[in-house]
PyMOL Python script that loads the backbone (N, CA, C, O; Angstrom):
from pymol import cmd

cmd.read_pdbstr("""\
ATOM      1  N   MET A   1      84.674  76.586 118.362  1.00  0.00           N
ATOM      2  CA  MET A   1      85.361  77.850 118.560  1.00  0.00           C
ATOM      3  C   MET A   1      84.321  78.964 118.511  1.00  0.00           C
ATOM      4  O   MET A   1      83.409  78.944 117.685  1.00  0.00           O
ATOM      5  N   ILE A   2      84.476  79.935 119.409  1.00  0.00           N
ATOM      6  CA  ILE A   2      83.538  81.060 119.528  1.00  0.00           C
ATOM      7  C   ILE A   2      84.279  82.351 119.193  1.00  0.00           C
ATOM      8  O   ILE A   2      85.410  82.559 119.632  1.00  0.00           O
ATOM      9  N   ARG A   3      83.633  83.213 118.413  1.00  0.00           N
ATOM     10  CA  ARG A   3      84.197  84.528 118.118  1.00  0.00           C
ATOM     11  C   ARG A   3      83.295  85.593 118.733  1.00  0.00           C
ATOM     12  O   ARG A   3      82.076  85.574 118.563  1.00  0.00           O
ATOM     13  N   LEU A   4      83.916  86.509 119.444  1.00  0.00           N
ATOM     14  CA  LEU A   4      83.221  87.693 119.931  1.00  0.00           C
ATOM     15  C   LEU A   4      83.645  88.851 119.046  1.00  0.00           C
ATOM     16  O   LEU A   4      84.834  89.147 118.928  1.00  0.00           O
ATOM     17  N   SER A   5      82.680  89.502 118.429  1.00  0.00           N
ATOM     18  CA  SER A   5      82.933  90.687 117.609  1.00  0.00           C
ATOM     19  C   SER A   5      82.327  91.883 118.316  1.00  0.00           C
ATOM     20  O   SER A   5      81.167  91.858 118.727  1.00  0.00           O
ATOM     21  N   VAL A   6      83.118  92.922 118.452  1.00  0.00           N
ATOM     22  CA  VAL A   6      82.640  94.177 119.031  1.00  0.00           C
ATOM     23  C   VAL A   6      82.668  95.195 117.898  1.00  0.00           C
ATOM     24  O   VAL A   6      83.734  95.540 117.387  1.00  0.00           O
ATOM     25  N   LEU A   7      81.499  95.667 117.514  1.00  0.00           N
ATOM     26  CA  LEU A   7      81.331  96.530 116.346  1.00  0.00           C
ATOM     27  C   LEU A   7      80.988  97.949 116.792  1.00  0.00           C
ATOM     28  O   LEU A   7      80.214  98.149 117.728  1.00  0.00           O
ATOM     29  N   TYR A   8      81.570  98.919 116.117  1.00  0.00           N
ATOM     30  CA  TYR A   8      81.344 100.331 116.429  1.00  0.00           C
ATOM     31  C   TYR A   8      80.662 100.995 115.241  1.00  0.00           C
ATOM     32  O   TYR A   8      81.334 101.383 114.286  1.00  0.00           O
ATOM     33  N   PRO A   9      79.338 101.131 115.285  1.00  0.00           N
ATOM     34  CA  PRO A   9      78.597 101.699 114.153  1.00  0.00           C
ATOM     35  C   PRO A   9      78.964 103.164 113.893  1.00  0.00           C
ATOM     36  O   PRO A   9      79.169 103.945 114.822  1.00  0.00           O
ATOM     37  N   ARG A  10      79.039 103.510 112.615  1.00  0.00           N
ATOM     38  CA  ARG A  10      79.239 104.924 112.255  1.00  0.00           C
ATOM     39  C   ARG A  10      78.054 105.708 112.802  1.00  0.00           C
ATOM     40  O   ARG A  10      76.895 105.346 112.597  1.00  0.00           O
ATOM     41  N   THR A  11      78.371 106.780 113.496  1.00  0.00           N
ATOM     42  CA  THR A  11      77.346 107.593 114.140  1.00  0.00           C
ATOM     43  C   THR A  11      77.700 109.057 113.914  1.00  0.00           C
ATOM     44  O   THR A  11      78.837 109.459 114.163  1.00  0.00           O
ATOM     45  N   ASP A  12      76.752 109.857 113.451  1.00  0.00           N
ATOM     46  CA  ASP A  12      77.007 111.279 113.212  1.00  0.00           C
ATOM     47  C   ASP A  12      77.515 111.944 114.487  1.00  0.00           C
ATOM     48  O   ASP A  12      76.923 111.800 115.556  1.00  0.00           O
ATOM     49  N   GLY A  13      78.621 112.675 114.358  1.00  0.00           N
ATOM     50  CA  GLY A  13      79.178 113.433 115.473  1.00  0.00           C
ATOM     51  C   GLY A  13      79.977 112.611 116.467  1.00  0.00           C
ATOM     52  O   GLY A  13      80.499 113.162 117.437  1.00  0.00           O
ATOM     53  N   ALA A  14      80.084 111.311 116.252  1.00  0.00           N
ATOM     54  CA  ALA A  14      80.804 110.456 117.192  1.00  0.00           C
ATOM     55  C   ALA A  14      82.309 110.562 116.979  1.00  0.00           C
ATOM     56  O   ALA A  14      82.774 110.939 115.903  1.00  0.00           O
ATOM     57  N   THR A  15      83.055 110.224 118.018  1.00  0.00           N
ATOM     58  CA  THR A  15      84.506 110.211 117.934  1.00  0.00           C
ATOM     59  C   THR A  15      85.020 108.795 118.178  1.00  0.00           C
ATOM     60  O   THR A  15      84.393 108.007 118.887  1.00  0.00           O
ATOM     61  N   PHE A  16      86.179 108.483 117.576  1.00  0.00           N
ATOM     62  CA  PHE A  16      86.831 107.192 117.785  1.00  0.00           C
ATOM     63  C   PHE A  16      88.324 107.392 117.600  1.00  0.00           C
ATOM     64  O   PHE A  16      88.766 107.806 116.529  1.00  0.00           O
ATOM     65  N   ASP A  17      89.109 107.102 118.633  1.00  0.00           N
ATOM     66  CA  ASP A  17      90.560 107.247 118.606  1.00  0.00           C
ATOM     67  C   ASP A  17      91.171 105.880 118.276  1.00  0.00           C
ATOM     68  O   ASP A  17      91.357 105.045 119.162  1.00  0.00           O
ATOM     69  N   HIS A  18      91.478 105.665 117.008  1.00  0.00           N
ATOM     70  CA  HIS A  18      91.997 104.368 116.557  1.00  0.00           C
ATOM     71  C   HIS A  18      93.347 104.028 117.194  1.00  0.00           C
ATOM     72  O   HIS A  18      93.608 102.866 117.506  1.00  0.00           O
ATOM     73  N   ASP A  19      94.202 105.030 117.387  1.00  0.00           N
ATOM     74  CA  ASP A  19      95.511 104.775 117.985  1.00  0.00           C
ATOM     75  C   ASP A  19      95.370 104.288 119.429  1.00  0.00           C
ATOM     76  O   ASP A  19      96.007 103.311 119.823  1.00  0.00           O
ATOM     77  N   TYR A  20      94.546 104.964 120.206  1.00  0.00           N
ATOM     78  CA  TYR A  20      94.330 104.535 121.593  1.00  0.00           C
ATOM     79  C   TYR A  20      93.734 103.137 121.619  1.00  0.00           C
ATOM     80  O   TYR A  20      94.142 102.295 122.420  1.00  0.00           O
ATOM     81  N   TYR A  21      92.776 102.894 120.748  1.00  0.00           N
ATOM     82  CA  TYR A  21      92.117 101.586 120.689  1.00  0.00           C
ATOM     83  C   TYR A  21      93.142 100.483 120.430  1.00  0.00           C
ATOM     84  O   TYR A  21      93.162  99.469 121.128  1.00  0.00           O
ATOM     85  N   ARG A  22      93.989 100.687 119.426  1.00  0.00           N
ATOM     86  CA  ARG A  22      95.005  99.694 119.054  1.00  0.00           C
ATOM     87  C   ARG A  22      96.091  99.543 120.126  1.00  0.00           C
ATOM     88  O   ARG A  22      96.497  98.428 120.452  1.00  0.00           O
ATOM     89  N   ASP A  23      96.556 100.666 120.667  1.00  0.00           N
ATOM     90  CA  ASP A  23      97.720 100.646 121.546  1.00  0.00           C
ATOM     91  C   ASP A  23      97.403 100.431 123.020  1.00  0.00           C
ATOM     92  O   ASP A  23      98.257  99.962 123.773  1.00  0.00           O
ATOM     93  N   GLN A  24      96.190 100.765 123.440  1.00  0.00           N
ATOM     94  CA  GLN A  24      95.842 100.690 124.865  1.00  0.00           C
ATOM     95  C   GLN A  24      94.686  99.729 125.154  1.00  0.00           C
ATOM     96  O   GLN A  24      94.818  98.798 125.950  1.00  0.00           O
ATOM     97  N   HIS A  25      93.555  99.973 124.493  1.00  0.00           N
ATOM     98  CA  HIS A  25      92.350  99.231 124.855  1.00  0.00           C
ATOM     99  C   HIS A  25      92.429  97.751 124.461  1.00  0.00           C
ATOM    100  O   HIS A  25      92.161  96.879 125.287  1.00  0.00           O
ATOM    101  N   VAL A  26      92.787  97.469 123.228  1.00  0.00           N
ATOM    102  CA  VAL A  26      92.821  96.073 122.786  1.00  0.00           C
ATOM    103  C   VAL A  26      93.863  95.264 123.569  1.00  0.00           C
ATOM    104  O   VAL A  26      93.560  94.137 123.961  1.00  0.00           O
ATOM    105  N   PRO A  27      95.078  95.782 123.817  1.00  0.00           N
ATOM    106  CA  PRO A  27      96.002  95.029 124.677  1.00  0.00           C
ATOM    107  C   PRO A  27      95.438  94.775 126.082  1.00  0.00           C
ATOM    108  O   PRO A  27      95.713  93.733 126.677  1.00  0.00           O
ATOM    109  N   LEU A  28      94.654  95.718 126.611  1.00  0.00           N
ATOM    110  CA  LEU A  28      93.996  95.508 127.899  1.00  0.00           C
ATOM    111  C   LEU A  28      93.035  94.329 127.813  1.00  0.00           C
ATOM    112  O   LEU A  28      93.006  93.485 128.709  1.00  0.00           O
ATOM    113  N   CYS A  29      92.250  94.267 126.743  1.00  0.00           N
ATOM    114  CA  CYS A  29      91.324  93.145 126.546  1.00  0.00           C
ATOM    115  C   CYS A  29      92.078  91.823 126.472  1.00  0.00           C
ATOM    116  O   CYS A  29      91.723  90.858 127.148  1.00  0.00           O
ATOM    117  N   VAL A  30      93.111  91.785 125.654  1.00  0.00           N
ATOM    118  CA  VAL A  30      93.879  90.557 125.441  1.00  0.00           C
ATOM    119  C   VAL A  30      94.491  90.067 126.748  1.00  0.00           C
ATOM    120  O   VAL A  30      94.416  88.879 127.058  1.00  0.00           O
ATOM    121  N   SER A  31      95.093  90.967 127.512  1.00  0.00           N
ATOM    122  CA  SER A  31      95.728  90.546 128.766  1.00  0.00           C
ATOM    123  C   SER A  31      94.693  90.178 129.823  1.00  0.00           C
ATOM    124  O   SER A  31      94.885  89.211 130.560  1.00  0.00           O
ATOM    125  N   THR A  32      93.615  90.922 129.909  1.00  0.00           N
ATOM    126  CA  THR A  32      92.575  90.646 130.906  1.00  0.00           C
ATOM    127  C   THR A  32      91.940  89.291 130.672  1.00  0.00           C
ATOM    128  O   THR A  32      91.678  88.550 131.619  1.00  0.00           O
ATOM    129  N   TRP A  33      91.693  88.964 129.414  1.00  0.00           N
ATOM    130  CA  TRP A  33      90.971  87.735 129.090  1.00  0.00           C
ATOM    131  C   TRP A  33      91.886  86.570 128.730  1.00  0.00           C
ATOM    132  O   TRP A  33      91.407  85.489 128.386  1.00  0.00           O
ATOM    133  N   GLY A  34      93.215  86.782 128.809  1.00  0.00           N
ATOM    134  CA  GLY A  34      94.160  85.711 128.548  1.00  0.00           C
ATOM    135  C   GLY A  34      94.108  85.178 127.127  1.00  0.00           C
ATOM    136  O   GLY A  34      94.213  83.972 126.901  1.00  0.00           O
ATOM    137  N   LEU A  35      93.945  86.088 126.167  1.00  0.00           N
ATOM    138  CA  LEU A  35      93.813  85.696 124.766  1.00  0.00           C
ATOM    139  C   LEU A  35      95.165  85.633 124.075  1.00  0.00           C
ATOM    140  O   LEU A  35      96.137  86.235 124.531  1.00  0.00           O
ATOM    141  N   ASP A  36      95.216  84.898 122.967  1.00  0.00           N
ATOM    142  CA  ASP A  36      96.422  84.808 122.158  1.00  0.00           C
ATOM    143  C   ASP A  36      96.617  86.046 121.287  1.00  0.00           C
ATOM    144  O   ASP A  36      97.728  86.316 120.832  1.00  0.00           O
ATOM    145  N   GLY A  37      95.566  86.781 121.057  1.00  0.00           N
ATOM    146  CA  GLY A  37      95.635  87.963 120.215  1.00  0.00           C
ATOM    147  C   GLY A  37      94.249  88.413 119.821  1.00  0.00           C
ATOM    148  O   GLY A  37      93.248  87.909 120.331  1.00  0.00           O
ATOM    149  N   ALA A  38      94.196  89.367 118.907  1.00  0.00           N
ATOM    150  CA  ALA A  38      92.923  89.928 118.466  1.00  0.00           C
ATOM    151  C   ALA A  38      93.092  90.473 117.055  1.00  0.00           C
ATOM    152  O   ALA A  38      94.199  90.805 116.630  1.00  0.00           O
ATOM    153  N   GLU A  39      91.988  90.558 116.344  1.00  0.00           N
ATOM    154  CA  GLU A  39      91.967  91.197 115.031  1.00  0.00           C
ATOM    155  C   GLU A  39      91.224  92.516 115.163  1.00  0.00           C
ATOM    156  O   GLU A  39      90.117  92.570 115.700  1.00  0.00           O
ATOM    157  N   ILE A  40      91.844  93.572 114.669  1.00  0.00           N
ATOM    158  CA  ILE A  40      91.240  94.901 114.724  1.00  0.00           C
ATOM    159  C   ILE A  40      90.943  95.350 113.306  1.00  0.00           C
ATOM    160  O   ILE A  40      91.812  95.297 112.436  1.00  0.00           O
ATOM    161  N   ASP A  41      89.718  95.790 113.073  1.00  0.00           N
ATOM    162  CA  ASP A  41      89.327  96.364 111.784  1.00  0.00           C
ATOM    163  C   ASP A  41      89.193  97.868 111.930  1.00  0.00           C
ATOM    164  O   ASP A  41      88.577  98.353 112.878  1.00  0.00           O
ATOM    165  N   LYS A  42      89.768  98.604 110.994  1.00  0.00           N
ATOM    166  CA  LYS A  42      89.533 100.041 110.882  1.00  0.00           C
ATOM    167  C   LYS A  42      88.681 100.221 109.636  1.00  0.00           C
ATOM    168  O   LYS A  42      89.169 100.080 108.515  1.00  0.00           O
ATOM    169  N   GLY A  43      87.411 100.532 109.834  1.00  0.00           N
ATOM    170  CA  GLY A  43      86.475 100.621 108.723  1.00  0.00           C
ATOM    171  C   GLY A  43      86.825 101.741 107.765  1.00  0.00           C
ATOM    172  O   GLY A  43      87.004 102.888 108.175  1.00  0.00           O
ATOM    173  N   LEU A  44      86.923 101.406 106.491  1.00  0.00           N
ATOM    174  CA  LEU A  44      87.172 102.405 105.454  1.00  0.00           C
ATOM    175  C   LEU A  44      85.871 102.897 104.843  1.00  0.00           C
ATOM    176  O   LEU A  44      85.762 104.054 104.435  1.00  0.00           O
ATOM    177  N   ASN A  45      84.893 102.016 104.783  1.00  0.00           N
ATOM    178  CA  ASN A  45      83.545 102.374 104.345  1.00  0.00           C
ATOM    179  C   ASN A  45      82.612 101.352 104.993  1.00  0.00           C
ATOM    180  O   ASN A  45      83.067 100.463 105.712  1.00  0.00           O
ATOM    181  N   GLY A  46      81.347 101.473 104.748  1.00  0.00           N
ATOM    182  CA  GLY A  46      80.404 100.540 105.360  1.00  0.00           C
ATOM    183  C   GLY A  46      79.847 101.069 106.672  1.00  0.00           C
ATOM    184  O   GLY A  46      80.076 102.224 107.032  1.00  0.00           O
ATOM    185  N   PRO A  47      79.118 100.222 107.383  1.00  0.00           N
ATOM    186  CA  PRO A  47      78.359 100.690 108.546  1.00  0.00           C
ATOM    187  C   PRO A  47      79.166 100.838 109.835  1.00  0.00           C
ATOM    188  O   PRO A  47      78.651 101.381 110.812  1.00  0.00           O
ATOM    189  N   HIS A  48      80.439 100.362 109.867  1.00  0.00           N
ATOM    190  CA  HIS A  48      81.200 100.400 111.119  1.00  0.00           C
ATOM    191  C   HIS A  48      82.510 101.162 110.948  1.00  0.00           C
ATOM    192  O   HIS A  48      83.201 101.028 109.937  1.00  0.00           O
ATOM    193  N   VAL A  49      82.833 101.961 111.958  1.00  0.00           N
ATOM    194  CA  VAL A  49      84.085 102.708 111.964  1.00  0.00           C
ATOM    195  C   VAL A  49      85.241 101.822 112.427  1.00  0.00           C
ATOM    196  O   VAL A  49      86.397 102.061 112.076  1.00  0.00           O
ATOM    197  N   ALA A  50      84.919 100.796 113.219  1.00  0.00           N
ATOM    198  CA  ALA A  50      85.929  99.867 113.728  1.00  0.00           C
ATOM    199  C   ALA A  50      85.244  98.607 114.226  1.00  0.00           C
ATOM    200  O   ALA A  50      84.034  98.575 114.451  1.00  0.00           O
ATOM    201  N   ALA A  51      86.060  97.567 114.391  1.00  0.00           N
ATOM    202  CA  ALA A  51      85.567  96.314 114.962  1.00  0.00           C
ATOM    203  C   ALA A  51      86.741  95.570 115.593  1.00  0.00           C
ATOM    204  O   ALA A  51      87.894  95.730 115.193  1.00  0.00           O
ATOM    205  N   LEU A  52      86.418  94.769 116.574  1.00  0.00           N
ATOM    206  CA  LEU A  52      87.387  93.891 117.220  1.00  0.00           C
ATOM    207  C   LEU A  52      86.837  92.478 117.146  1.00  0.00           C
ATOM    208  O   LEU A  52      85.645  92.258 117.362  1.00  0.00           O
ATOM    209  N   HIS A  53      87.710  91.515 116.839  1.00  0.00           N
ATOM    210  CA  HIS A  53      87.316  90.113 116.788  1.00  0.00           C
ATOM    211  C   HIS A  53      88.294  89.317 117.643  1.00  0.00           C
ATOM    212  O   HIS A  53      89.505  89.368 117.426  1.00  0.00           O
ATOM    213  N   VAL A  54      87.762  88.585 118.614  1.00  0.00           N
ATOM    214  CA  VAL A  54      88.585  87.738 119.480  1.00  0.00           C
ATOM    215  C   VAL A  54      87.955  86.357 119.539  1.00  0.00           C
ATOM    216  O   VAL A  54      86.745  86.205 119.371  1.00  0.00           O
ATOM    217  N   ARG A  55      88.793  85.345 119.781  1.00  0.00           N
ATOM    218  CA  ARG A  55      88.325  83.955 119.788  1.00  0.00           C
ATOM    219  C   ARG A  55      88.469  83.334 121.171  1.00  0.00           C
ATOM    220  O   ARG A  55      89.428  83.585 121.901  1.00  0.00           O
ATOM    221  N   PHE A  56      87.483  82.518 121.497  1.00  0.00           N
ATOM    222  CA  PHE A  56      87.470  81.756 122.735  1.00  0.00           C
ATOM    223  C   PHE A  56      87.246  80.287 122.388  1.00  0.00           C
ATOM    224  O   PHE A  56      86.579  79.976 121.401  1.00  0.00           O
ATOM    225  N   GLU A  57      87.791  79.404 123.180  1.00  0.00           N
ATOM    226  CA  GLU A  57      87.671  77.964 122.927  1.00  0.00           C
ATOM    227  C   GLU A  57      86.221  77.475 123.013  1.00  0.00           C
ATOM    228  O   GLU A  57      85.837  76.525 122.330  1.00  0.00           O
ATOM    229  N   SER A  58      85.421  78.136 123.860  1.00  0.00           N
ATOM    230  CA  SER A  58      84.042  77.690 124.078  1.00  0.00           C
ATOM    231  C   SER A  58      83.206  78.851 124.576  1.00  0.00           C
ATOM    232  O   SER A  58      83.734  79.895 124.958  1.00  0.00           O
ATOM    233  N   ILE A  59      81.901  78.660 124.570  1.00  0.00           N
ATOM    234  CA  ILE A  59      81.000  79.679 125.119  1.00  0.00           C
ATOM    235  C   ILE A  59      81.237  79.836 126.618  1.00  0.00           C
ATOM    236  O   ILE A  59      81.071  80.925 127.167  1.00  0.00           O
ATOM    237  N   GLU A  60      81.624  78.745 127.278  1.00  0.00           N
ATOM    238  CA  GLU A  60      81.925  78.815 128.714  1.00  0.00           C
ATOM    239  C   GLU A  60      83.155  79.678 128.966  1.00  0.00           C
ATOM    240  O   GLU A  60      83.201  80.428 129.941  1.00  0.00           O
ATOM    241  N   ALA A  61      84.148  79.573 128.091  1.00  0.00           N
ATOM    242  CA  ALA A  61      85.351  80.408 128.227  1.00  0.00           C
ATOM    243  C   ALA A  61      85.015  81.882 128.012  1.00  0.00           C
ATOM    244  O   ALA A  61      85.552  82.746 128.704  1.00  0.00           O
ATOM    245  N   LEU A  62      84.140  82.170 127.067  1.00  0.00           N
ATOM    246  CA  LEU A  62      83.697  83.545 126.850  1.00  0.00           C
ATOM    247  C   LEU A  62      82.961  84.065 128.075  1.00  0.00           C
ATOM    248  O   LEU A  62      83.218  85.182 128.524  1.00  0.00           O
ATOM    249  N   LYS A  63      82.057  83.273 128.616  1.00  0.00           N
ATOM    250  CA  LYS A  63      81.303  83.690 129.803  1.00  0.00           C
ATOM    251  C   LYS A  63      82.231  83.923 130.983  1.00  0.00           C
ATOM    252  O   LYS A  63      82.035  84.868 131.747  1.00  0.00           O
ATOM    253  N   ALA A  64      83.238  83.074 131.141  1.00  0.00           N
ATOM    254  CA  ALA A  64      84.201  83.246 132.233  1.00  0.00           C
ATOM    255  C   ALA A  64      84.982  84.546 132.053  1.00  0.00           C
ATOM    256  O   ALA A  64      85.237  85.252 133.028  1.00  0.00           O
ATOM    257  N   ALA A  65      85.363  84.867 130.815  1.00  0.00           N
ATOM    258  CA  ALA A  65      86.077  86.118 130.551  1.00  0.00           C
ATOM    259  C   ALA A  65      85.201  87.325 130.882  1.00  0.00           C
ATOM    260  O   ALA A  65      85.672  88.288 131.488  1.00  0.00           O
ATOM    261  N   MET A  66      83.937  87.275 130.488  1.00  0.00           N
ATOM    262  CA  MET A  66      83.039  88.397 130.752  1.00  0.00           C
ATOM    263  C   MET A  66      82.792  88.582 132.252  1.00  0.00           C
ATOM    264  O   MET A  66      82.499  89.688 132.707  1.00  0.00           O
ATOM    265  N   ALA A  67      82.911  87.499 133.010  1.00  0.00           N
ATOM    266  CA  ALA A  67      82.700  87.565 134.461  1.00  0.00           C
ATOM    267  C   ALA A  67      83.988  87.856 135.229  1.00  0.00           C
ATOM    268  O   ALA A  67      83.950  88.050 136.444  1.00  0.00           O
ATOM    269  N   ALA A  68      85.124  87.888 134.538  1.00  0.00           N
ATOM    270  CA  ALA A  68      86.410  88.106 135.193  1.00  0.00           C
ATOM    271  C   ALA A  68      86.459  89.479 135.857  1.00  0.00           C
ATOM    272  O   ALA A  68      85.832  90.433 135.397  1.00  0.00           O
ATOM    273  N   GLU A  69      87.202  89.555 136.925  1.00  0.00           N
ATOM    274  CA  GLU A  69      87.313  90.803 137.686  1.00  0.00           C
ATOM    275  C   GLU A  69      87.781  91.976 136.820  1.00  0.00           C
ATOM    276  O   GLU A  69      87.278  93.088 136.978  1.00  0.00           O
ATOM    277  N   GLY A  70      88.718  91.752 135.922  1.00  0.00           N
ATOM    278  CA  GLY A  70      89.264  92.819 135.098  1.00  0.00           C
ATOM    279  C   GLY A  70      88.340  93.332 134.008  1.00  0.00           C
ATOM    280  O   GLY A  70      88.609  94.375 133.413  1.00  0.00           O
ATOM    281  N   THR A  71      87.255  92.618 133.736  1.00  0.00           N
ATOM    282  CA  THR A  71      86.343  93.051 132.679  1.00  0.00           C
ATOM    283  C   THR A  71      85.704  94.399 132.996  1.00  0.00           C
ATOM    284  O   THR A  71      85.391  95.158 132.078  1.00  0.00           O
ATOM    285  N   ALA A  72      85.506  94.707 134.257  1.00  0.00           N
ATOM    286  CA  ALA A  72      84.960  96.020 134.627  1.00  0.00           C
ATOM    287  C   ALA A  72      85.900  97.135 134.165  1.00  0.00           C
ATOM    288  O   ALA A  72      85.438  98.180 133.705  1.00  0.00           O
ATOM    289  N   ALA A  73      87.202  96.924 134.282  1.00  0.00           N
ATOM    290  CA  ALA A  73      88.176  97.920 133.828  1.00  0.00           C
ATOM    291  C   ALA A  73      88.160  98.049 132.310  1.00  0.00           C
ATOM    292  O   ALA A  73      88.326  99.147 131.780  1.00  0.00           O
ATOM    293  N   VAL A  74      87.962  96.932 131.606  1.00  0.00           N
ATOM    294  CA  VAL A  74      87.860  96.963 130.148  1.00  0.00           C
ATOM    295  C   VAL A  74      86.672  97.834 129.746  1.00  0.00           C
ATOM    296  O   VAL A  74      86.801  98.700 128.881  1.00  0.00           O
ATOM    297  N   MET A  75      85.533  97.609 130.363  1.00  0.00           N
ATOM    298  CA  MET A  75      84.326  98.373 130.029  1.00  0.00           C
ATOM    299  C   MET A  75      84.468  99.843 130.418  1.00  0.00           C
ATOM    300  O   MET A  75      83.995 100.726 129.702  1.00  0.00           O
ATOM    301  N   ALA A  76      85.117 100.104 131.546  1.00  0.00           N
ATOM    302  CA  ALA A  76      85.299 101.487 132.003  1.00  0.00           C
ATOM    303  C   ALA A  76      86.243 102.267 131.090  1.00  0.00           C
ATOM    304  O   ALA A  76      86.228 103.498 131.100  1.00  0.00           O
ATOM    305  N   ASP A  77      87.062 101.573 130.303  1.00  0.00           N
ATOM    306  CA  ASP A  77      88.026 102.222 129.411  1.00  0.00           C
ATOM    307  C   ASP A  77      87.389 102.731 128.119  1.00  0.00           C
ATOM    308  O   ASP A  77      87.985 103.564 127.437  1.00  0.00           O
ATOM    309  N   VAL A  78      86.215 102.261 127.770  1.00  0.00           N
ATOM    310  CA  VAL A  78      85.575 102.618 126.498  1.00  0.00           C
ATOM    311  C   VAL A  78      85.492 104.129 126.281  1.00  0.00           C
ATOM    312  O   VAL A  78      85.818 104.584 125.185  1.00  0.00           O
ATOM    313  N   PRO A  79      85.075 104.932 127.265  1.00  0.00           N
ATOM    314  CA  PRO A  79      84.990 106.379 127.019  1.00  0.00           C
ATOM    315  C   PRO A  79      86.331 107.049 126.724  1.00  0.00           C
ATOM    316  O   PRO A  79      86.360 108.195 126.276  1.00  0.00           O
ATOM    317  N   ASN A  80      87.437 106.350 126.970  1.00  0.00           N
ATOM    318  CA  ASN A  80      88.752 106.917 126.677  1.00  0.00           C
ATOM    319  C   ASN A  80      89.074 106.938 125.186  1.00  0.00           C
ATOM    320  O   ASN A  80      90.009 107.622 124.769  1.00  0.00           O
ATOM    321  N   TYR A  81      88.307 106.193 124.370  1.00  0.00           N
ATOM    322  CA  TYR A  81      88.608 106.190 122.936  1.00  0.00           C
ATOM    323  C   TYR A  81      87.402 106.429 122.034  1.00  0.00           C
ATOM    324  O   TYR A  81      87.579 106.661 120.838  1.00  0.00           O
ATOM    325  N   THR A  82      86.178 106.381 122.569  1.00  0.00           N
ATOM    326  CA  THR A  82      85.031 106.597 121.682  1.00  0.00           C
ATOM    327  C   THR A  82      83.798 107.087 122.431  1.00  0.00           C
ATOM    328  O   THR A  82      83.641 106.884 123.635  1.00  0.00           O
ATOM    329  N   THR A  83      82.935 107.739 121.663  1.00  0.00           N
ATOM    330  CA  THR A  83      81.607 108.110 122.167  1.00  0.00           C
ATOM    331  C   THR A  83      80.536 107.179 121.594  1.00  0.00           C
ATOM    332  O   THR A  83      79.345 107.363 121.848  1.00  0.00           O
ATOM    333  N   ILE A  84      80.966 106.179 120.820  1.00  0.00           N
ATOM    334  CA  ILE A  84      80.048 105.233 120.186  1.00  0.00           C
ATOM    335  C   ILE A  84      79.712 104.109 121.157  1.00  0.00           C
ATOM    336  O   ILE A  84      80.598 103.580 121.828  1.00  0.00           O
ATOM    337  N   SER A  85      78.449 103.747 121.234  1.00  0.00           N
ATOM    338  CA  SER A  85      78.042 102.576 122.004  1.00  0.00           C
ATOM    339  C   SER A  85      78.306 101.337 121.161  1.00  0.00           C
ATOM    340  O   SER A  85      77.695 101.171 120.105  1.00  0.00           O
ATOM    341  N   PRO A  86      79.209 100.460 121.610  1.00  0.00           N
ATOM    342  CA  PRO A  86      79.530  99.288 120.805  1.00  0.00           C
ATOM    343  C   PRO A  86      78.394  98.271 120.773  1.00  0.00           C
ATOM    344  O   PRO A  86      77.578  98.187 121.690  1.00  0.00           O
ATOM    345  N   VAL A  87      78.369  97.511 119.698  1.00  0.00           N
ATOM    346  CA  VAL A  87      77.420  96.422 119.527  1.00  0.00           C
ATOM    347  C   VAL A  87      78.235  95.131 119.538  1.00  0.00           C
ATOM    348  O   VAL A  87      79.219  95.004 118.810  1.00  0.00           O
ATOM    349  N   MET A  88      77.821  94.176 120.367  1.00  0.00           N
ATOM    350  CA  MET A  88      78.562  92.927 120.480  1.00  0.00           C
ATOM    351  C   MET A  88      77.803  91.796 119.803  1.00  0.00           C
ATOM    352  O   MET A  88      76.581  91.695 119.904  1.00  0.00           O
ATOM    353  N   GLN A  89      78.551  90.950 119.112  1.00  0.00           N
ATOM    354  CA  GLN A  89      77.972  89.763 118.484  1.00  0.00           C
ATOM    355  C   GLN A  89      78.831  88.561 118.850  1.00  0.00           C
ATOM    356  O   GLN A  89      80.055  88.598 118.729  1.00  0.00           O
ATOM    357  N   THR A  90      78.176  87.498 119.297  1.00  0.00           N
ATOM    358  CA  THR A  90      78.839  86.227 119.571  1.00  0.00           C
ATOM    359  C   THR A  90      78.476  85.263 118.467  1.00  0.00           C
ATOM    360  O   THR A  90      77.303  85.103 118.131  1.00  0.00           O
ATOM    361  N   SER A  91      79.491  84.613 117.896  1.00  0.00           N
ATOM    362  CA  SER A  91      79.274  83.709 116.777  1.00  0.00           C
ATOM    363  C   SER A  91      80.002  82.393 117.019  1.00  0.00           C
ATOM    364  O   SER A  91      81.036  82.351 117.684  1.00  0.00           O
ATOM    365  N   GLU A  92      79.448  81.329 116.471  1.00  0.00           N
ATOM    366  CA  GLU A  92      80.153  80.070 116.440  1.00  0.00           C
ATOM    367  C   GLU A  92      80.886  79.993 115.101  1.00  0.00           C
ATOM    368  O   GLU A  92      80.284  80.187 114.045  1.00  0.00           O
ATOM    369  N   ILE A  93      82.170  79.714 115.151  1.00  0.00           N
ATOM    370  CA  ILE A  93      82.954  79.593 113.931  1.00  0.00           C
ATOM    371  C   ILE A  93      82.731  78.176 113.395  1.00  0.00           C
ATOM    372  O   ILE A  93      82.980  77.195 114.095  1.00  0.00           O
ATOM    373  N   VAL A  94      82.262  78.080 112.154  1.00  0.00           N
ATOM    374  CA  VAL A  94      81.889  76.785 111.583  1.00  0.00           C
ATOM    375  C   VAL A  94      82.764  76.423 110.383  1.00  0.00           C
ATOM    376  O   VAL A  94      82.282  75.833 109.415  1.00  0.00           O
ATOM    377  N   GLU A  95      84.022  76.770 110.446  1.00  0.00           N
ATOM    378  CA  GLU A  95      84.973  76.541 109.343  1.00  0.00           C
ATOM    379  C   GLU A  95      84.826  75.196 108.711  1.00  0.00           C
ATOM    380  O   GLU A  95      85.557  74.870 107.776  1.00  0.00           O
TER     381      GLU A  95
END
""", "prot")
cmd.dss("prot")
cmd.show_as("cartoon", "prot")
cmd.util.cbc("prot")
cmd.orient("prot")
């Protein structure tokens, strides 16, 4: 199992619309990539203001999602909720 985490580092002067992210952007990701759901973190302290965690069956499934036609729309939506450049991490879940 593969987890993709999208992290939004706290940045001086940056903006982040948590409501838009939860209600618009994350559902766009889930539907575009055919996911069962997603976990959203709203950072209370620490280095990130927010994070998204989604799971894929394999690295090939993640690569296929990133290459999907709708992924361009997902990326183009980022300025609608934040001025932060997200940091992405791919992990293997080793439960």
